[in-house]
C-alpha positions as CSV (number, residue, x, y, z in Angstrom):
1,M,-16.1,13.1,21.5
2,A,-18.4,10.1,21.5
3,A,-19.8,8.5,18.4
4,A,-21.4,5.3,17.2
5,A,-18.0,4.2,15.9
6,G,-16.3,4.9,19.2
7,I,-14.3,7.8,20.7
8,V,-12.7,10.4,18.4
9,L,-9.1,11.1,19.3
10,G,-7.3,14.1,17.9
11,V,-4.1,12.7,16.3
12,L,-1.3,14.7,14.6
13,G,-0.6,13.8,11.0
14,L,-0.5,15.0,7.4
15,L,-3.7,16.4,6.0
16,Q,-4.9,16.2,2.4
17,G,-2.4,18.0,0.3
18,G,0.5,17.3,2.7
19,A,-0.1,20.1,5.3
20,F,0.7,19.2,8.9
21,G,-2.4,19.2,11.3
22,L,-4.9,17.5,13.5
23,L,-7.0,14.5,12.4
24,G,-10.1,13.2,14.2
25,V,-9.4,9.5,14.4
26,F,-12.0,6.9,15.6
27,T,-10.2,4.9,18.3
28,N,-12.2,1.8,17.7
29,N,-10.5,1.6,14.3
30,I,-6.9,1.4,15.5
31,T,-6.5,0.9,19.2
32,P,-6.1,-2.5,20.8
33,Q,-8.4,-4.0,23.4
34,K,-7.8,-3.3,27.1
35,V,-5.9,-6.2,28.8
36,D,-6.5,-7.3,32.3
37,G,-4.1,-7.4,35.3
38,G,-2.7,-3.9,35.1
39,D,-0.9,-4.3,31.8
40,S,-1.2,-2.0,28.8
41,S,-1.3,-3.0,25.1
42,V,0.3,-1.6,21.9
43,R,-0.9,-2.2,18.3
44,I,1.7,-1.8,15.6
45,A,0.4,-1.6,12.0
46,V,2.8,-2.2,9.1
47,G,2.2,-0.7,5.7
48,L,2.9,-1.8,2.1
49,S,0.2,-4.4,1.7
50,G,0.9,-6.8,-1.2
51,T,4.7,-6.6,-0.8
52,N,7.1,-8.7,1.3
53,T,7.6,-6.1,3.9
54,G,6.5,-7.8,7.1
55,G,9.2,-8.1,9.8
56,D,10.1,-8.3,13.4
57,P,8.0,-6.7,16.1
58,P,10.1,-4.3,18.1
59,Y,11.2,-4.8,21.7
60,I,9.3,-2.2,23.6
61,A,10.2,-0.4,26.9
62,A,7.5,1.7,28.6
63,F,7.8,4.6,31.0
64,N,5.3,6.7,32.9
65,E,4.9,10.5,32.9
66,E,7.6,10.8,35.5
67,T,9.9,8.9,33.2
68,E,10.1,5.8,35.5
69,F,10.3,2.4,33.8
70,V,6.9,0.6,34.1
71,G,7.1,-2.5,31.8
72,Y,8.2,-4.1,28.6
73,Y,7.4,-6.3,25.6
74,D,10.3,-8.5,24.8
75,G,9.7,-9.1,21.1
76,G,9.1,-12.3,19.1
77,G,6.9,-13.3,16.2
78,K,6.3,-11.5,13.0
79,I,4.1,-8.6,11.8
80,E,2.8,-9.3,8.3
81,Q,2.8,-6.6,5.6
82,G,-0.4,-4.6,5.4
83,S,-1.5,-5.9,8.9
84,F,-1.0,-5.3,12.6
85,S,0.0,-7.1,15.8
86,D,-1.3,-6.4,19.3
87,L,1.5,-6.6,21.9
88,T,1.1,-6.7,25.6
89,I,3.3,-4.5,27.8
90,N,4.2,-6.6,30.8
91,Q,3.8,-4.3,33.8
92,H,3.7,-6.9,36.6
93,C,7.3,-8.2,35.9
94,G,8.5,-7.8,39.5
95,K,11.3,-5.4,40.4
96,G,11.3,-2.3,38.3
97,C,7.8,-2.7,36.8
98,H,4.7,-0.7,37.8
99,K,1.4,-2.5,37.4
100,G,-1.6,-0.3,36.3
101,Q,0.4,2.9,35.6
102,Q,0.0,4.8,32.4
103,A,2.7,4.0,29.8
104,S,3.2,7.6,28.6
105,Y,6.5,7.0,26.8
106,L,7.4,4.1,24.5
107,Q,10.9,3.1,23.4
108,L,10.8,0.8,20.3
109,F,13.9,-1.2,19.4
110,A,13.8,-2.5,15.8
111,G,14.9,-6.0,14.7
112,D,17.1,-6.8,11.8
113,D,14.1,-7.4,9.5
114,A,12.9,-3.9,8.7
115,I,9.2,-2.8,9.1
116,C,7.5,0.2,7.8
117,V,5.2,1.4,10.7
118,A,1.9,3.1,9.6
119,Y,0.7,3.7,13.1
120,I,1.4,2.8,16.8
121,A,-1.7,2.8,19.0
122,Q,-2.0,2.2,22.8
123,T,-4.6,1.3,25.3
124,W,-3.4,1.9,28.9
125,A,-4.3,-0.1,31.9
126,D,-7.0,2.5,32.7
127,D,-8.4,2.2,29.1
128,T,-7.0,5.6,28.0
129,K,-6.2,5.6,24.2
130,R,-3.2,7.1,22.5
131,A,-1.8,7.0,18.9
132,W,1.1,8.0,16.7
133,L,0.8,8.1,12.9
134,G,3.7,7.2,10.5
135,D,3.2,10.6,9.0
136,M,5.3,12.0,11.8
137,G,8.3,10.1,10.4
138,K,8.3,12.4,7.4
139,A,7.7,15.4,9.5
140,C,10.8,14.5,11.6
141,G,13.0,13.6,8.6
142,M,12.9,9.8,8.8
143,A,12.7,7.3,6.0
144,T,9.1,6.8,4.9
145,Y,6.8,5.5,2.1
146,V,3.1,5.6,1.3
147,S,0.9,3.0,2.8
148,N,-2.6,1.5,2.1
149,I,-3.5,1.1,5.8
150,V,-6.8,2.8,6.4
151,V,-7.6,4.9,9.5
152,Q,-11.2,5.9,9.9
153,L,-11.8,9.6,10.6
154,E,-14.8,11.6,11.7
155,N,-17.2,13.0,9.0
156,N,-17.0,9.7,7.0
157,Q,-13.4,10.4,5.9
158,V,-10.5,8.0,5.8
159,H,-6.8,8.6,6.1
160,R,-3.9,6.5,4.8
161,P,-0.8,7.5,6.8
162,L,2.7,7.2,5.5
163,C,4.7,4.5,7.1
164,T,8.1,5.0,8.8
165,W,11.0,2.6,8.4
166,L,12.6,1.0,11.5
167,D,15.6,-1.3,11.1
168,R,18.4,-2.3,13.4
169,D,20.9,-3.4,10.8
170,H,20.3,-0.4,8.5
171,S,20.2,-2.6,5.4
172,E,19.4,0.5,3.2
173,P,21.2,3.9,3.2
174,N,18.1,5.7,4.4
175,F,17.3,3.3,7.3
176,E,18.9,5.4,10.0
177,V,16.4,4.8,12.8
178,G,17.2,1.6,14.7
179,A,15.3,2.7,17.8
180,I,12.9,5.5,18.7
181,Q,11.4,7.0,21.9
182,L,8.0,8.7,21.7
183,H,5.9,10.6,24.2
184,M,2.5,9.3,22.9
185,S,0.3,12.0,24.5
186,S,2.1,14.7,22.6
187,F,0.7,13.3,19.3
188,S,-2.8,12.4,20.4
189,E,-3.9,14.7,23.2
190,V,-3.7,17.9,21.3
191,R,-6.1,20.9,20.8
192,K,-6.5,22.5,17.4
193,S,-5.7,25.8,19.1
194,D,-2.4,24.5,20.6
195,I,-0.6,22.3,18.0
196,P,3.1,22.1,18.9
197,S,5.6,23.0,16.2
198,K,7.3,20.2,14.3
199,E,10.6,21.4,15.8
200,K,9.3,20.7,19.3
201,L,7.6,17.4,18.3
202,C,10.7,16.1,16.6
203,N,13.1,16.7,19.5
204,A,13.7,15.5,23.0
205,P,11.8,14.6,25.1
206,I,8.9,14.1,22.7
207,T,10.8,12.3,19.9
208,I,14.3,10.8,20.2
209,A,15.6,8.7,17.3
210,H,18.8,6.5,17.6
211,Y,20.9,4.9,14.9
212,D,22.0,2.2,17.4
213,A,20.6,2.4,20.9
214,G,22.7,-0.5,22.2
215,R,20.0,-2.3,24.2
216,D,21.3,-4.4,27.1
217,D,19.0,-7.1,28.3
218,S,20.9,-7.5,31.6
219,I,19.8,-4.1,33.0
220,L,16.5,-2.2,33.2
221,P,16.0,0.1,30.2
222,K,17.0,3.7,30.7
223,F,14.9,6.7,29.8
224,W,16.5,8.8,27.1
225,R,16.7,12.5,27.9
226,S,18.6,14.0,24.9
227,N,18.8,13.6,21.2
228,T,21.4,11.4,19.7
229,K,22.6,12.3,16.2
230,L,21.8,9.8,13.6
231,K,24.6,8.5,11.5
232,R,23.7,10.3,8.3
233,T,25.3,11.9,5.3
234,S,23.8,15.1,3.8
235,R,20.5,14.7,2.0
236,S,22.0,15.9,-1.2
237,S,24.7,13.2,-1.2
238,R,22.1,10.6,-0.3
239,R,20.0,11.5,-3.2
240,S,23.0,11.3,-5.5
241,D,24.0,7.9,-4.0
242,R,20.5,6.5,-4.5
243,G,20.3,7.9,-8.1
244,S,23.5,6.0,-9.1
245,R,22.4,2.7,-7.6
246,S,22.0,-0.3,-9.9
247,P,18.3,-1.3,-10.3
248,G,19.2,-4.8,-9.0
249,D,20.3,-3.4,-5.7
250,S,16.8,-2.8,-4.3
251,P,14.8,-5.6,-2.7
252,F,11.8,-4.0,-4.5
253,N,13.3,-4.5,-7.9
254,G,10.5,-5.8,-10.1
255,T,7.7,-4.4,-7.9
256,L,5.4,-1.6,-8.9
257,I,2.6,-0.1,-6.7
258,A,-0.2,1.7,-8.4
259,S,-2.8,3.7,-6.3
260,Y,-6.2,5.1,-7.2
261,H,-6.4,7.1,-4.0
262,A,-6.1,10.9,-4.2
263,Q,-4.0,11.0,-1.0
264,H,-1.2,9.1,-2.6
265,N,0.9,11.6,-4.5
266,A,3.7,10.3,-6.7
267,T,5.3,13.7,-7.2
268,A,5.7,14.3,-3.4
269,L,7.0,10.7,-3.0
270,C,9.7,11.2,-5.6
271,A,10.7,14.6,-4.3
272,N,11.3,13.4,-0.7
273,P,14.9,12.3,-0.4
274,M,14.0,10.2,2.6
275,S,11.3,8.1,0.9
276,W,12.2,4.5,0.1
277,G,10.2,1.7,-1.5
278,P,9.0,0.3,-4.9
279,D,8.4,2.4,-8.0
280,F,5.0,4.1,-7.7
281,V,2.1,5.2,-10.0
282,S,-0.6,7.6,-8.8
283,L,-3.5,7.0,-11.2
284,D,-5.4,9.9,-9.6
285,E,-2.5,12.3,-10.2
286,G,-1.5,10.7,-13.5
287,I,2.2,10.5,-12.5
288,F,4.8,7.7,-12.4
289,C,7.7,7.8,-10.0
290,D,10.9,5.9,-10.7
291,M,12.2,5.5,-7.2
292,T,15.7,4.5,-8.4
293,T,16.4,7.7,-10.4
294,R,13.9,9.9,-8.5
295,T,12.4,10.9,-11.8
296,T,8.7,11.6,-12.4
297,W,6.9,10.9,-15.7
298,P,3.3,11.8,-16.7
299,L,1.2,8.9,-17.8
300,C,0.7,8.6,-21.6
301,G,-2.6,9.5,-23.1
302,N,-4.8,12.6,-23.3
303,Y,-2.5,14.2,-25.9
304,I,0.7,13.1,-24.1
305,H,2.5,10.7,-26.4
306,F,6.2,11.0,-25.6
307,N,8.3,11.6,-22.5
308,C,5.7,9.7,-20.6
309,Y,5.0,6.4,-18.9
310,D,2.6,3.9,-20.6
311,W,0.6,2.3,-17.8
312,N,-0.8,-0.4,-20.0
313,T,2.5,-1.7,-21.3
314,H,4.9,-0.5,-18.5
315,H,7.1,1.3,-21.0
316,L,8.8,4.6,-20.7
317,V,8.2,6.4,-24.0
318,E,11.1,8.9,-24.5
319,G,11.3,12.0,-26.6
320,N,12.2,10.2,-29.9
321,L,9.3,7.8,-29.3
322,Q,11.8,5.1,-28.3
323,K,10.2,2.8,-25.8
324,R,12.1,1.5,-22.7
325,K,10.6,-1.5,-21.0
326,M,10.2,-1.4,-17.2
327,S,10.4,-5.0,-16.0
328,Y,7.9,-5.7,-13.3
329,S,7.1,-9.2,-12.1
330,D,4.7,-7.9,-9.5
331,V,2.2,-5.0,-10.1
332,I,0.1,-4.2,-7.0
333,E,-3.0,-2.0,-7.3
334,W,-4.4,-0.2,-4.3
335,R,-8.1,0.5,-4.9
């Protein structure tokens, strides 16, 4: 569909209220420019603006629709938090590469400095556009958090996708995805009448997640054909482990994010055992989420005077009206 703001691409994600469905995304808003010489380009956007969550761009291997290796991006640099980087897939690298071919599958190998990916967008050598939203991480049981990255939709709407954590050294218990393979067309060449099930989308060959893919730079990357089990405990034990952690264990200790956007739901964030990030306040919903204990508190006011969170003073007001100070050195507001 053509429009003044560009072409509208149907991309799978989470709709308002958390339901899974198709979003009409303007490609001009998220896809990188076409590059010359038969290469393709990939844009990776990192969520959590205002926090120190930038990190290493992943090494990327690309494959065509016949699962043949076509090119690579060999990493380097840094993606800043709340921003993006445009990366060129080298498809004229000599033996093994295929200049001009469509990079249908991407393998992303994370670095040791974790990033929370809000979206991955492609422009192939023939100018075809493809995209994957971080919402799919939650749909497929990966570690996620809310983001303030804006994706422009049709009908003057905007979407702020979740971001999905990728990390090679698994510095947090929930960081189980060190590498991921995606069939990009399965997420952005979809008809409303034929949306695949999440079970299909989250398994081989469409999505394959690895705890440790063991990349070897001395040989050409291999296409993955089957799922590899992630190194994980049960979700219930993970929730228990996280609840018993010392507040000082988290790199987000002392950080609070507050959002005015209706799409950001603190109750859903706290309830998801695979979410990870700073404490969070939804000012639209009127709920505070303590990410260490996974406890939600209503905001004080409007006849709520105890067992609530005081947004103005950052105290938890308990049932006996005793106040417990929450120490935040950095309060970030997403407006």
